[in-house]
Each structure stands twice: as C-alpha cells, then as structure tokens.
C-alpha positions in Angstrom: 72.6 -4.7 -51.2 73.1 -8.8 -49.9 71.8 -11.0 -52.2 70.0 -14.6 -51.1 70.5 -17.5 -51.9 68.2 -19.5 -54.8 67.3 -21.9 -51.9 66.3 -18.8 -49.3 64.5 -17.0 -52.1 62.2 -20.0 -51.7 62.3 -20.3 -48.1 61.0 -16.4 -48.3 58.3 -18.1 -51.2 57.4 -20.4 -48.7 56.7 -18.6 -45.6 55.0 -16.0 -48.2 56.9 -12.9 -47.6 59.8 -11.0 -49.5 62.5 -9.1 -47.6 63.7 -5.9 -48.7 66.6 -5.8 -46.2 68.0 -10.3 -46.8 70.3 -9.2 -44.2 67.7 -10.0 -41.3 66.5 -13.4 -42.5 70.6 -14.2 -42.4 70.5 -13.1 -39.4 67.6 -14.7 -38.4 69.4 -17.9 -39.5 72.2 -17.5 -38.4 72.9 -19.3 -34.3 75.7 -18.0 -31.9 78.2 -21.0 -33.1 79.1 -19.4 -35.6 78.6 -15.4 -35.0 81.2 -13.2 -35.2 82.6 -9.8 -35.4 81.9 -9.2 -38.7 78.2 -11.4 -38.4 75.7 -11.3 -36.3 73.7 -14.0 -34.6 70.0 -14.0 -33.8 69.8 -14.4 -30.1 68.3 -10.2 -29.6 66.1 -11.4 -33.0 64.6 -13.9 -30.9 64.7 -11.7 -27.7 61.5 -9.4 -30.0 60.3 -12.2 -31.5 58.7 -14.0 -28.9 57.1 -10.3 -27.1 56.2 -10.4 -30.7 54.6 -13.7 -31.1 53.2 -13.4 -27.7 51.1 -9.8 -28.2 49.5 -11.0 -31.9 48.9 -14.7 -30.2 47.4 -12.4 -27.6 44.7 -10.3 -29.7 44.3 -13.8 -31.8 42.9 -15.9 -28.6 40.6 -13.1 -27.8 39.0 -12.0 -31.1 38.4 -16.0 -31.4 36.7 -16.3 -28.3 35.2 -13.5 -27.0 33.8 -14.9 -24.1 37.1 -17.1 -22.3 37.6 -15.8 -18.8 41.3 -14.7 -18.3 41.7 -17.9 -16.3 41.1 -19.6 -20.0 42.8 -18.0 -21.8 45.8 -18.2 -20.3 46.7 -22.1 -20.6 45.5 -21.9 -24.6 48.1 -18.8 -24.1 50.9 -20.9 -22.8 50.7 -23.8 -24.9 50.8 -21.5 -28.3 53.6 -19.5 -27.5 56.2 -22.1 -25.9 59.4 -23.4 -27.3 57.9 -26.6 -28.8 55.1 -25.4 -30.6 57.2 -22.3 -31.8 59.9 -25.7 -33.4 56.7 -27.6 -34.4 56.0 -24.6 -36.5 59.4 -24.6 -37.6 59.9 -27.7 -38.4 56.7 -27.3 -40.8 58.7 -24.3 -43.1 61.6 -26.6 -43.1 63.8 -24.0 -41.0 66.0 -26.4 -40.2 67.7 -26.8 -42.9 68.3 -23.5 -43.4 70.0 -22.8 -40.6 73.9 -21.5 -40.2 75.3 -23.4 -37.3 79.1 -24.2 -36.5 80.4 -27.5 -36.8 79.9 -28.7 -33.0 76.3 -27.6 -33.6 75.9 -29.7 -36.7 77.9 -32.8 -35.8 75.5 -32.7 -32.1 72.3 -32.2 -34.6 71.2 -29.1 -34.0 69.1 -29.2 -37.0 66.7 -31.3 -34.7 67.2 -29.5 -31.6 64.3 -28.3 -29.9 65.5 -25.5 -28.9 67.4 -24.1 -31.6 64.2 -24.6 -33.7 62.5 -22.3 -31.5 64.2 -19.4 -31.2 64.9 -19.9 -35.1 61.4 -19.2 -35.7 60.9 -16.3 -33.1 64.1 -15.1 -34.6 62.5 -15.2 -38.2 59.4 -13.5 -36.6 61.0 -10.5 -35.8 63.1 -10.0 -39.0 59.6 -10.3 -40.5 58.8 -7.4 -37.8 61.8 -5.1 -38.1 61.8 -5.5 -42.1 58.0 -5.1 -42.4 56.0 -3.8 -39.8 53.7 -5.6 -36.9 50.8 -6.3 -39.4 53.8 -8.3 -42.0 54.6 -10.2 -39.1 51.4 -10.7 -37.7 49.6 -11.8 -40.6 53.3 -14.5 -41.2 52.1 -15.8 -37.1 48.4 -15.9 -38.3 49.2 -17.9 -41.5 51.8 -20.4 -40.5 50.0 -21.1 -37.1 46.6 -21.7 -38.9 44.5 -24.1 -37.2 46.0 -24.3 -33.7 45.1 -20.9 -32.6 41.1 -21.8 -33.6 42.2 -25.7 -32.4 43.9 -24.7 -29.3 42.2 -26.8 -25.7 40.4 -25.2 -23.6 42.7 -26.8 -21.1 45.9 -26.4 -22.8 48.4 -27.0 -20.6 51.0 -28.7 -21.3 50.8 -32.5 -19.6 54.0 -32.1 -17.1 52.1 -29.5 -15.0 48.5 -31.2 -16.0 50.2 -34.4 -14.0 51.8 -32.9 -11.8 48.7 -30.9 -10.4 46.9 -34.6 -10.0 49.2 -35.7 -8.8 50.1 -33.5 -6.0 45.5 -33.2 -5.6 45.7 -36.9 -4.7 48.8 -37.6 -2.5 50.9 -34.4 -2.1 53.8 -35.7 -3.8 55.0 -34.7 -7.5 55.3 -37.0 -10.1 59.6 -38.2 -10.7 60.9 -38.7 -14.4 63.3 -41.5 -14.5 66.1 -42.1 -17.5 65.6 -45.4 -18.4 67.8 -45.4 -21.3 69.5 -43.5 -23.8 70.8 -45.3 -27.8 71.4 -43.2 -31.1 74.3 -41.6 -32.1 75.6 -38.6 -30.1 74.6 -36.6 -33.0 70.5 -37.9 -32.9 69.8 -39.3 -29.5 66.6 -40.9 -28.3 65.8 -41.1 -24.7 63.2 -43.3 -23.0 62.2 -41.8 -19.7 59.8 -43.0 -17.3 57.5 -41.2 -14.9 56.8 -42.5 -11.6 53.6 -41.5 -9.2 53.7 -42.3 -6.0 50.9 -44.6 -6.5 52.8 -47.4 -8.3 51.5 -46.1 -11.9 54.2 -45.8 -14.8 54.2 -44.7 -17.9 57.1 -44.8 -20.5 58.0 -42.8 -23.9 60.7 -42.0 -26.0 61.7 -39.0 -27.8 64.3 -37.3 -29.1 65.2 -34.4 -26.2 64.2 -35.8 -22.5 62.1 -32.8 -22.0 60.4 -33.9 -25.3 59.8 -37.7 -23.5 59.1 -36.7 -20.3 56.3 -34.5 -22.6 54.9 -37.9 -23.6 55.4 -39.9 -20.9 53.0 -37.8 -18.8 50.5 -37.9 -21.5 50.4 -41.2 -21.6 50.7 -41.4 -18.1 47.2 -38.9 -18.5 45.3 -41.6 -20.7 46.1 -44.2 -18.7 44.1 -42.5 -15.5 41.4 -41.6 -17.6 40.9 -45.5 -19.5 
C-alpha cells in the first residue's frame, strides 16, 4: 500500500476526504509532463471527473431552483463547470502546490496555469469517485463549490460571450481583442489586452493569461456600457 506524504495527508484533511487507495490521489496530481510507463498521469481521470462534475452540478441546479427553465439553467451550469471555475476552486484548496510537474512546466509557471489547475481539480473529483463512489464525489463537489452554486447569476454567461452577443446585435460585428503588451518573466507573464468595438469603444485589462485578460477586458467593457 502506498503511503502518502505528510503534505498530502494534510491535503486530504483540507478537502475532507481520506483515500482508501492513495495511488488515485497521486495519479490525479500527476501531470503528463512527468508521466512514464510506470507512472500514470491525470488525463484519463480529468476526462471522467468532468462528467461527474457535470452530473452533480446539473442535479444541484435543479434542486436549487425548481422553477428555472432549461434556458436559465444552461448558462448557470456552464459558469459552474467551466475550466476557470474549476481552477478557482483548485486554488482555494492549494491543488497547484501539490501537482507533480516536469521541469519545463515548473519553469513556465505550471502551478499557476488555469488549464492545469482546472484539469487537476477535475481529476481529483474522479479520483474520489473511483475511490469512494458517486456520493463521496458529490459531497466533495458540493462542499468545495459551496456558495458558488446558490449565488450563480441567472444569466451566467461569461463576459466574452455576453459582449459578443451585444456587439453583434448592435452592429453585426464581433468585438476585436488585441494584445497591447506582455510583461514579466517567461514563467509568469502578464498580458495587457484591449477589446475594441466597431462603434469605437475600447477597454483594457491585465491578467496572467490571454484568456483571463480577454475575459477581464470584456467584463470592463460591459460595465462601461452600463454606465
């Protein structure tokens, strides 16, 4: 039987679940950059965890609002299961600090990358599901997502989607996103993105990835348009 390190034992305490098969947790935290013929990575678990999360979240949303239509539930669901949300939940439990990464990923700031954190969070869900069954995974998800479920907005589409629909409704053209600058070291870059509308309005935002910066710029533009 594999014995977990003291740090991973504390991690189990933090997430409120102790593994019967510790190897599942280790696999969930192992990125493909360090996988080998004798060490599995978390990609297969991530695939499964995404589906388990979707089922649990769909049921949770139905239970939370028994009068909501499918059209209202769909954007809420997307907001709760998208990679950014999974990554945010992963940050709250310090999953990035426990990831097993290859040297190249460590140098490039892999412990802070949105995609890696989101994938690891989904893999962790699958590991709990495989180890303890559906209800153990459901309990983990509901506890870790917590108030996000009850507070998700009725129209929970991401800012880029909302801005694109608004822009196309007004002028028939989508917003344009332009990288204004990139600063910081290679392993922790900061991107400045400007979103431009056909009507002339612009808004800028910074973040640690282009995707995050684009979302932040779109959000700022929507706030400006509401003024």
